[in-house]
N, C-alpha and C positions, 0 to 999 in steps of 0.2 A: 595682610596684618597678624600676628598672633592674637588669638582670642582666648578666654578662660573655656576650660572644657564643660561641656553640656552636664545637667545633672547626671544623668545615666551613666555618661564614662567617668565622671567624678565617683560616684558609687563603685565602678567596676575597679577602679584603681587604688581604692583606699586600702592604707596600710594598718593593719591591727594593733600592732605595737606604738605606732605613731599615735593613733585615735585614744591608745589607753594613757599614753604619755601626756598629751594635752588635756585629757579629761582630770588626770590628777593634778597638773598645772593650774587648770580654772577651779579646782576644787581647794588647793591652797590659796589662791588668789581671793575667793569669795571667804575663806576661813581661815586665816593664818594661825598658826602654832598648833597644828594638829601633830599629833603624835603617829608612830606608824601603825600602831592596832587601831587607832580611830580612822586613818586613811583608809586602810583596808576594809574596815566594818561599811562606811560610807561609799566606797568605790565598787565593791561586789566582786574585787579580784581576789586572788591568794595572797597571802602575806609575801611569799617568795616571790611573786612577780612583782608586787607592788614596791619592794625593796629593791628589785634590780632596776625598775623604771626610774625610782627616785635618785638611784644612784647615777644613773644616766643624766637625769636633769641637774644633779648636782655637779657632776662632772663639767657639764657645759655652763655652768653659772645660773640655770634657770630658778634654781631653788637653793636655799642654804639651811644647813641643819644646827641646830644648837647643840653644842657639846654638852650643856648642863642638862637641860630638859628633855633633848633629842626629839624636839619638835622641828617642823619645817614651816619656812616662810619663803616668799618669793626672792630671788637673787637679783643680783646686779644687771645680768642679762636679760631678765624678764623686764627689769625696768627700763633699759635701753629700747628695748622692742616697742614698749607701751609709750614711751617718749616719741620713738620716730613715727609710730602710728598716729598719735596726737597732732604732730607736726604737719604730716599730710594731708590729715583731714583738715586742720585749720588753713592751711594753704588753699586747699579746693573750695573752702566756705568762703574766704576772704577773695579769692579768684572768680568765683562764679559769676558775678555781674561783668566782670571785664571779658571772660572768656565768651560769654553770652554776646556782649558788643562788637566784639572783634568779630565773631561769627557773622553776626547782622551785617557788619560794614563792609565785610568782603563777599560774603554770600557762600562761604566755603566752611568745610567743618574745621573745629579748633580742637586742638589738644593740650593738656598741661602734662608733663611729664618731669617726675623727679627721678633721682639715683637710687636703685634698689640694689644694692651689692654692686654687680658688675653689668647690670642692665639698667634700661630706663623703663620706668612705670607710669603708665598713664592715671593719673588720679582725679583727672576732671575734664570734661569735653562737651562739644555743642555740634550738632548736626544741622544742615540746613535742609528746608523741605524740598527738597529737588529729588528726581528720579535715579541720577545719577550722582554719586558723592562718595567720599572716603567716610568709612566707619569710624565713629568717635573710638570705640574699643576700651572703653573705662575698664580699668584692671589689666589691661594688656601688658605685657612685659617682652621686652626683646634687647639685643646687645645695642652697645653703644656707638660701635663704630659706623653705623649708617643711618641715613635719614635724619631725623631731628636729634637724635641721640649723639650726634658729632658734637653739638654745642655743649651739650652736658659734660662731654669727656674733654672738650678743648679748655674749660676752666676748672678741671680738677688739677690736683697738683702734680708734677712730674713724675714723681714715683708711682702713683696711681696709673698715669697715661702709659708710662713705659711697661708696666705690668700687663696692661692690657694689650698692648701693641706686641709683646712677646708672646701672645698665645696665637694659636692658629684662628685666622678670622673667616668667618663664614661669608662666604658669597651668596646674597638673597637674589640678586640680578647679575647679568652682564656687566652692570655699571657700578656694582658695589666694589669700592677701593678696599682691596686687601693687600696692599702693600707697605710695609709699616714706615718705610721712607717717604713715601707720598702722602701718607696720612699724617705724619708729623708737618709736613709742609700747610697741609689742609688745615688743621688744629691751629697752627700759627696764623694764618690767615683769618681764621674764625675770630681769635681773640683780638686781631688788629681791628678788624672791620665791625666787630659786634653783631654779626648775624651769619646765617648760613642757608644756602639754596641747594636742595638735593633734587637731583634730575634722576628720578626711576632707580634710586639705588635700592629701595625696599621691594618696592612694586614697580614692575617696568613702564606703566603708563602713567605714573602718578608724580607729582612735584610737592614738595613741601617747603616752607619759608620758616625759620626758626630764630627765634633770640632768646638770650638769656636773661633770667630773672634772679637778681643779685640781692644778698641779704645784707645787714647792716656790718658786718664784718668785712664785706667786700668779695664775700665768697658766693658761688651760684649756690641757688636753691633749687631752681626748676628750670626747664624751657618752656616757651609757650609758643605754638606754632600752628599756621594754617595748612591743610592738606588738600589738593584738589586733583581732578584729572588735568594731565597735562596740557590738552588743547584747549582749556578754559583759560590758562595764564598766559596771555601772548607777551611779547617783548615790550609794547608799550605799557600793557598793566601791571608787568612785575614790579618796575621801582615803587609803584604807588602801594601795592602790596607789602613790598618789603619795610616801607616807613610806617603804616599802619601797624604792623606786626612789632616792629621796634618801639614804636609808641606804646602798644599795651604791655609790652614787657617792661619799659620805663615806669608806668603807671604803677603795675603791680609791684615792682621793686621798691617803689616810694612807699606803698601801702605796708610792705612788709618789713620796711626800717631801713631798706638800701637807699644808694642815692639816685635820685631820678635821672641823673647824667652819669651813672657809672658806666656805661657801655654806649 
């Protein structure tokens, strides 16, 4: 599973211009309505560099400039990012006891994943006290077309699904489905049955069982799933795990305003 880069690697790959732009963004967030000269003074950068960075931020909607005062405030894109982060944090907080109970009931690792652009992002997790286990990997991001991300993709609108299927699809293992037509069939089956079992699609020796968490508008908010070594989930145990995961998803859906019987 993809994991966040270690601190030393992060430092190695930092981009100075991005760091500087984000610094300006945080400065404006903390003290709105500053003008160019004051932002320059507080940031320590040259006025020419600050102006170029502010132009980039403004062009992307992260700051707006008052035409009268020539002062800067956060733009709608920054508000959207903040709202998305708040929703994700709230989901993780509300889900925490359900995630922990699902892990305790099954004895396997649990992840709660949300859509992050075209990827699925793990925002909460739980790991069992076992020598061999799947890592929860909170903060890890990966494409939606394999593993538990299939559930997230299945319940997106058709235009989004088709845009994902229209791009080259990465094969993580020999069991990853990268055929668009076959994936359309899989996604339709997921919407019909309300869960998905992935056999070795992301890692060859792992199985995951996923179900959707739905919101008050009937749209998917997240997916909750357990991940385990394939050998620990027998054919006789699989149906019980499926129902346990689906029950947790329904309970979390109800807490977040969705229908308990939505899926």
